[in-house]
C-alpha positions in Angstrom: 49.8 -86.8 -6.0 50.0 -83.8 -8.4 48.5 -80.5 -7.2 45.6 -79.2 -9.5 45.3 -75.4 -9.8 42.1 -73.7 -8.7 39.6 -73.3 -11.7 37.4 -70.2 -12.4 34.5 -71.0 -14.8 34.2 -67.4 -15.8 37.7 -67.5 -17.2 37.2 -70.4 -19.6 38.2 -69.7 -23.1 35.7 -72.0 -24.8 32.1 -72.3 -23.5 31.1 -75.7 -22.2 27.9 -77.0 -20.9 27.9 -77.4 -17.1 26.5 -80.2 -15.0 22.7 -79.8 -14.8 22.6 -77.0 -17.4 19.8 -77.9 -19.8 19.2 -74.4 -21.2 20.7 -73.6 -24.5 22.2 -70.2 -25.2 19.8 -67.7 -27.0 20.7 -65.5 -29.9 20.2 -61.7 -29.6 17.4 -61.9 -32.2 15.7 -64.7 -30.3 15.8 -62.8 -27.0 14.7 -59.5 -28.8 11.8 -61.4 -30.4 10.8 -63.0 -27.1 10.9 -59.6 -25.4 8.8 -58.1 -28.2 6.1 -60.8 -27.9 6.0 -60.6 -24.1 5.7 -56.8 -24.1 3.1 -56.7 -26.8 1.1 -59.5 -25.2 1.4 -58.0 -21.7 0.9 -54.3 -22.7 -1.4 -54.6 -25.7 -3.6 -51.8 -24.4 -2.3 -49.1 -22.1 -3.2 -45.5 -21.2 -0.3 -43.2 -20.3 -0.5 -39.8 -18.8 2.5 -37.6 -19.6 3.8 -34.3 -21.0 4.5 -34.1 -24.7 8.2 -33.5 -25.5 10.0 -33.3 -28.8 6.8 -33.2 -31.0 7.7 -33.6 -34.7 5.6 -34.2 -37.8 7.6 -36.0 -40.5 7.1 -35.4 -44.2 5.6 -38.9 -44.4 2.7 -37.7 -42.2 3.8 -39.8 -39.2 4.4 -38.0 -35.9 7.1 -38.7 -33.4 7.3 -37.5 -29.8 8.0 -38.6 -26.2 5.8 -38.7 -23.1 7.5 -37.9 -19.9 6.9 -37.2 -16.2 9.3 -36.0 -13.6 11.2 -39.3 -13.4 10.8 -41.2 -16.7 10.4 -40.9 -20.4 9.0 -43.1 -23.1 9.2 -42.7 -26.9 5.9 -42.6 -28.9 4.9 -42.7 -32.5 1.6 -41.8 -34.1 1.0 -43.2 -37.6 -0.2 -40.9 -40.4 -3.8 -42.1 -40.4 -4.2 -41.6 -36.7 -2.3 -38.2 -36.6 -4.7 -36.8 -39.3 -7.7 -37.4 -37.0 -6.4 -36.0 -33.8 -8.9 -33.6 -32.2 -6.2 -31.0 -31.5 -2.7 -30.1 -32.6 -0.2 -31.4 -30.0 2.5 -29.1 -28.7 5.4 -29.5 -26.4 4.7 -29.0 -22.7 1.0 -30.1 -23.0 -0.1 -32.9 -20.6 -2.1 -35.6 -22.4 -3.4 -39.1 -21.9 -2.3 -41.4 -24.8 -4.0 -44.7 -25.5 -2.1 -47.4 -27.5 0.1 -50.4 -27.2 3.7 -51.0 -26.4 6.1 -52.4 -28.8 9.8 -52.8 -29.1 12.4 -51.9 -31.7 15.0 -54.7 -31.6 17.4 -52.8 -33.8 18.0 -50.3 -31.0 16.9 -52.3 -27.9 14.2 -49.7 -27.4 10.6 -49.8 -26.6 7.9 -47.3 -27.5 4.2 -46.7 -27.4 2.2 -46.7 -30.7 -0.5 -44.1 -29.9 -4.0 -44.8 -31.2 -5.8 -42.0 -29.4 -4.6 -38.9 -27.6 -6.6 -36.6 -25.3 -5.8 -33.6 -23.2 -5.4 -34.5 -19.5 -8.1 -32.2 -18.2 -9.2 -28.6 -18.9 -6.0 -27.3 -17.4 -4.0 -28.9 -20.2 -6.6 -27.6 -22.7 -6.3 -24.1 -21.4 -2.5 -24.3 -21.4 -2.6 -25.4 -25.1 -4.9 -22.6 -25.9 -2.7 -20.0 -24.2 0.4 -21.3 -25.9 -1.2 -21.2 -29.4 -2.7 -17.8 -28.6 0.7 -16.4 -27.6 2.3 -17.9 -30.7 -0.2 -16.5 -33.2 -0.2 -13.1 -31.4 3.5 -13.0 -31.7 3.1 -13.4 -35.4 0.9 -10.3 -35.5 -2.3 -12.2 -36.5 -4.4 -10.4 -33.9 -3.1 -6.9 -34.4 -5.8 -4.2 -34.7 -4.1 -2.8 -37.8 -5.1 -5.9 -39.7 -8.8 -5.4 -39.0 -10.9 -4.4 -42.0 -14.0 -2.2 -41.9 -17.3 -4.1 -42.5 -19.3 -3.1 -45.6 -22.3 -0.9 -44.7 -24.8 -2.8 -46.8 -23.4 -6.1 -48.2 -25.1 -7.4 -51.3 -24.0 -11.0 -50.6 -23.3 -12.5 -47.2 -21.5 -15.8 -46.9 -22.3 -17.9 -43.8 -20.1 -20.8 -42.6 -21.9 -23.0 -40.2 -23.9 -26.3 -39.8 -26.7 -26.5 -42.3 -29.0 -28.3 -39.8 -28.6 -26.3 -36.6 -30.6 -23.4 -35.3 -27.7 -21.0 -36.1 -28.5 -20.6 -39.8 -32.2 -20.3 -39.1 -31.6 -17.5 -36.5 -29.3 -15.6 -38.9 -31.7 -15.9 -41.8 -34.6 -14.8 -39.6 -32.8 -11.8 -38.2 -31.6 -10.7 -41.7 -35.2 -10.9 -43.0 -36.4 -8.8 -40.1 -33.7 -6.1 -40.5 -32.8 -6.0 -44.2 -33.4 -8.9 -46.6 -30.1 -9.9 -48.1 -28.8 -12.6 -50.3 -27.1 -15.4 -48.3 -24.7 -18.1 -49.5 -24.3 -21.0 -47.0 -21.1 -23.1 -46.9 -22.1 -26.1 -44.8 -19.5 -27.5 -42.4 -19.2 -29.6 -39.3 -18.8 -27.3 -36.3 -17.3 -29.8 -33.8 -15.6 -33.1 -33.8 -12.9 -34.7 -35.9 -12.3 -32.8 -39.1 -14.4 -29.8 -38.2 -11.4 -27.4 -38.1 -10.3 -28.5 -41.5 -13.8 -28.0 -43.0 -14.1 -24.5 -41.5 -10.7 -23.4 -42.7 -11.4 -24.8 -46.2 -14.8 -22.9 -46.3 -13.1 -19.6 -45.4 -10.5 -20.2 -48.1 -13.2 -21.3 -50.5 -15.2 -18.1 -50.1 -12.0 -16.0 -50.5 -11.1 -17.8 -53.7 -14.4 -17.1 -55.5 -14.0 -14.8 -58.4 -16.4 -11.8 -58.8 -19.1 -12.4 -61.4 -18.8 -16.2 -61.2 -21.6 -18.7 -61.0 -21.3 -18.6 -57.2 -21.4 -15.0 -56.1 -18.4 -13.8 -54.1 -19.6 -12.6 -50.6 -19.0 -9.0 -49.5 -19.0 -10.3 -45.9 -18.4 -13.7 -44.3 -19.9 -14.8 -41.0 -18.3 -17.8 -39.2 -20.9 -19.0 -36.7 -21.7 -21.7 -34.2 -24.0 -22.1 -31.2 -22.8 -22.3 -27.6 -21.1 -25.2 -26.0 -18.3 -26.3 -23.8 -14.7 -25.5 -24.6 -14.3 -28.9 -26.1 -17.3 -28.3 -28.4 -15.9 -25.0 -29.5 -12.3 -26.3 -29.9 -12.4 -26.4 -33.7 -12.5 -22.6 -33.7 -9.3 -22.5 -31.6 -7.4 -24.6 -34.1 -4.4 -22.9 -35.9 -5.7 -23.8 -39.4 -9.0 -21.9 -38.7 -7.3 -18.9 -37.2 -4.8 -18.6 -40.0 -7.5 -18.9 -42.7 -9.6 -16.2 -41.1 -6.6 -13.9 -40.7 -5.6 -14.4 -44.3 -9.1 -13.9 -45.8 -9.4 -10.8 -47.9 -13.2 -10.6 -47.3 -14.3 -8.9 -44.0 -15.3 -11.5 -41.5 -17.4 -11.7 -38.4 -16.8 -14.4 -35.8 -19.9 -15.5 -34.0 -18.9 -18.6 -32.1 -20.8 -19.6 -28.9 -22.6 -17.3 -26.5 -21.5 -14.0 -25.0 -19.1 -15.4 -22.5 -17.4 -17.8 -25.0 -14.2 -16.7 -26.6 -12.2 -18.5 -29.3 -9.0 -17.6 -31.2 -11.2 -17.1 -34.2 -12.7 -14.1 -32.5 -9.3 -12.5 -32.2 -8.4 -13.1 -35.9 -11.8 -12.0 -37.3 -12.4 -8.3 -38.2 -15.4 -8.2 -35.9 -16.6 -10.4 -33.0 -20.3 -10.9 -32.4 -21.5 -12.3 -29.0 -24.0 -14.6 -30.7 -24.9 -15.6 -34.3 -28.1 -13.5 -34.1 -26.0 -10.5 -33.1 -23.7 -11.2 -36.1 -26.7 -10.7 -38.4 -27.6 -7.5 -36.6 -24.0 -6.2 -37.1 -23.9 -7.3 -40.8 -26.8 -5.2 -42.0 -28.6 -2.1 -40.9 -32.4 -2.0 -40.3 -34.2 -1.4 -43.6 -37.0 0.6 -41.9 -34.5 2.9 -40.2 -32.7 3.4 -43.6 -36.0 4.3 -45.3 -36.8 6.7 -42.4 -33.4 8.2 -42.6 -33.7 8.7 -46.3 -37.1 10.3 -45.9 -35.8 12.6 -43.2 -32.8 13.5 -45.3 -35.1 14.1 -48.3 -37.2 16.5 -46.2 -34.0 18.3 -45.0 -32.8 18.6 -48.6 -36.3 20.0 -49.6 -36.2 22.5 -46.8 -32.7 23.6 -47.7 -33.6 24.0 -51.3 -36.7 26.0 -50.4 -34.8 28.2 -48.0 -32.1 28.8 -50.6 -34.8 29.7 -53.2 -36.4 32.1 -50.7 -33.2 33.8 -49.8 -32.3 34.1 -53.5 -35.7 35.7 -54.2 -35.1 38.2 -51.3 -31.6 39.1 -52.7 -33.0 39.5 -56.2 -35.8 41.8 -54.9 -33.2 43.8 -53.0 -31.0 44.2 -56.1 -34.0 45.0 -58.3 -34.8 48.0 -56.1 -31.3 49.3 -56.8 -31.7 49.0 -60.6 -33.0 52.0 -62.7 -36.5 51.8 -64.2 -37.0 50.8 -67.8 -38.3 54.3 -68.7 -35.1 55.8 -67.2 -33.0 53.4 -69.3 -35.0 53.8 -72.6 -35.7 57.5 -72.7 -32.2 58.6 -73.8 -32.4 56.0 -76.5 -35.8 57.1 -77.6 -34.5 60.7 -77.9 -31.5 59.6 -79.9 -33.7 57.5 -82.3 -36.1 60.5 -82.9 -33.1 62.8 -83.6 -31.6 60.3 -86.1 -35.0 59.9 -87.8 -35.3 63.6 -88.3 -31.8 63.9 -89.6 -32.6 61.0 -92.0 -35.7 62.7 -93.3 -33.8 66.0 -93.9 -31.0 64.1 -95.6 -33.4 62.3 -98.0 -35.1 65.6 -98.9 -31.7 67.2 -99.8 -30.7 64.1 -101.7 -33.9 64.2 -103.8 -33.5 67.9 -104.6 -29.9 67.3 -105.8 -31.0 64.4 -108.0 -33.7 66.6 -109.6 -31.2 69.3 -110.4 -28.9 66.8 -112.0 -31.7 65.4 -114.1 -32.8 68.8 -115.2 -29.3 69.7 -116.3 -28.8 66.5 -118.2 -32.3 66.8 -119.8 -31.5 70.3 -121.1 -28.8 69.0 -123.4 -31.1 66.5 -125.2 -32.8 69.0 -127.7 -34.6 67.5 -130.9 -32.5 69.5 -133.4 -29.3 68.2 -132.0 -30.6 64.6 -132.1 -31.7 64.9 -135.7 -28.4 66.3 -136.8 -26.6 63.5 -135.2 -28.8 61.0 -136.8 -28.2 62.4 -140.3 -24.4 62.3 -139.9 -24.6 58.7 -138.7 -26.8 57.8 -141.8 -24.3 59.4 -144.2 -21.4 57.4 -142.7 -23.4 54.2 -142.8 -24.3 54.7 -146.5 -20.7 55.3 -147.4 -19.6 52.1 -145.7 -22.3 50.2 -147.5 -21.2 51.5 -150.9 -17.7 50.3 -150.2 -19.0 46.9 -149.1 -21.0 46.6 -152.4 -18.0 47.3 -154.5 -16.0 44.6 -152.6 -18.8 41.9 -153.0 -17.4 39.3 -155.5 -20.9 38.3 -156.6 -21.6 41.7 -158.1 -19.0 41.2 -160.9 -20.6 37.8 -162.0 -23.3 39.7 -163.8 -20.7 41.1 -166.1 -19.6 37.7 -167.4 -17.2 36.6 -164.7 -17.3 33.3 -162.7 -15.4 31.9 -159.7 -14.1 28.3 -159.4 -14.3 26.0 -156.4 -12.8 22.5 -156.0 -15.2 19.7 -155.2 -16.1 18.3 -152.8 -14.1 20.6 -150.4 -15.6 23.8 -151.8 -12.2 25.6 -151.6 -11.8 28.5 -154.0 -9.4 27.7 -156.9 -7.3 30.8 -157.8 -4.9 29.3 -160.4 -4.5 26.9 -163.3 -2.1 24.6 -161.4 -4.7 24.1 -158.6 -7.4 23.5 -161.2 -5.3 20.8 -163.0 -4.7 18.9 -159.8 -8.3 18.9 -158.7 -10.5 15.9 -159.8 -13.7 17.9 -160.1 -14.6 21.6 -160.0 -17.6 23.8 -159.6 -18.1 27.0 -161.7 -20.2 29.7 -160.0 -22.0 32.2 -162.3 -24.5 35.0 -161.5 -27.4 32.8 -162.2 -26.1 29.5 -160.8 -23.2 27.0 -160.7 -22.0 24.2 -163.0 -20.1 21.0 -161.9 -17.3 19.9 -164.2 -14.7 17.1 -164.3 -11.0 17.6 -165.1 -9.4 15.2 -167.7 -5.8 14.9 -168.7 -4.6 14.0 -172.3 -1.2 14.5 -173.9 0.1 16.5 -171.0 -2.9 18.8 -171.1 -5.9 19.1 -168.8 -9.4 19.5 -170.1 -12.5 20.5 -168.2 -15.6 18.7 -169.5 -19.1 19.5 -168.5 -20.1 17.0 -171.3 -17.8 14.4 -172.9 -18.0 15.8 -176.4 -17.4 19.5 -175.3 -13.8 19.8 -173.7 -12.5 23.1 -172.6 -8.7 23.5 -172.6 -7.0 24.6 -169.3 
C-alpha cells in the first residue's frame, strides 16, 4: 500500500468546490454592492453627534468634512443644495448633530454619511462657534475703533434694514416722527431663519451701491435692526457675510439688534451700537424742538453780542469825538485865508482895470481924423493907378478899334495863329458888339472861312 502525503486545502493551486459547499464565490463588485444595499437599508436615517474636522467647500458648491469623537471618525459630504441652506457656517472644532443617511463608496471600500441637516450640539457649541468667528474677524481688524466713522448730525435720508411686518420698523418711524421727521427708505429682509443672513448682507451692499442723485436716494445713515430673541433667533447677525458687509459699507451704520443685553458680531462691525431699535432712531437724529430752541437761544445771543458791540462802538466813538477839535476851530483859519485871498483878488482886478484903461487911452490917441483921411487918400490913388493898368490890359477894350479875337468851336480855345485856324473845323469871331460863327473850308491847298457859302475869306 502506497503512502499518501498529508494534504492542506489552503495550499491548493486551483480552487475546487469542497464536499457540502453550495455557496459560489462572490466578485468584489457583488460584495461591495451587497454591502452598499445593506448599509443604506439598515442606516437610511441616522443622527450623529460629533466634532467637525477638515471642513472644506469645493468649487462645485459641495462641502466635505469628517465627524469625529475621541475614538472614531466618519467621512461626510453635504451636497450643494443642502450646504446653501445651512443655518450657520460650519467650522473645524464645532460639535454638531448631523442628520442623514449612510452610504458606501465601493471604489475605495469606504463608507460616509450624506448630511441632509446639520445643527449645533447645544448652546455651548453655538457659543464656541461664535467665539471662533469673533476671534477670526477681530484678527483681521474688522472691529478696530479706527475703522469707525462718525454719524451725520442730521441725515437727510435714513436707510433701514429690517422686517417690513414687525414692530421694529413701526417703532423706528414713530420715534423719528417724534424727534425729527426724516425721510426713511426701507429695505425689507428676513431677520431670522434660513437665508436671512444673505438677505441682510445683500441689503447692506445694496444701500452702499446706490449712486447719489439716483431714483432711489442714497442714505446718509443705515440702521440694521431686529427685535429681541434667543441667540438662535439673532444668529443671522453673527454670520460672517453680514459682519463683512457692514464693515465694508461706506455709509455710517448703526446696529440695533435685540435688546440691551443682546450682543451680536454685527454690533462690533457697525460704527455705532444701539441697545434697541428705538434707541437707534434716537441716536440717528436730534430732537427738532431742541434744535429750534437752540437756534433761538443762539439767535438771542448773537443779537445781544451785536447790541453790545454797537454800544461799545458808540462809547468809543463818543470818547474819540471829545478829543477832536470843534468845527469852528478847524474852519476859522480857512475863513481868514479866504477873506485875505478875496481882498487881494479885488485889489488885483482894480489894478488890472486901470492898466487896461491906460493902454486904451494911449492907443486911442494915435487914431486922429487927419491921419486917417491922409491914409485913405493915398490908398485911393494907388487903387486908381492899378485900375488904369488893368484897363489897358483888358483885351475887350481894343475891339472897339476894329480888332477881333478868334476862338475854336466848340472847345472855345483862343486861336492865335493861321495854322491853328486851318486845322479847326469851325471858328467863332468875337467883336466889340458880338460874335460870328464861321466854318473853315479847304480848296486847292488853301483854307477859306465862310460865314455864308458865297462869301469866302482867304486864310
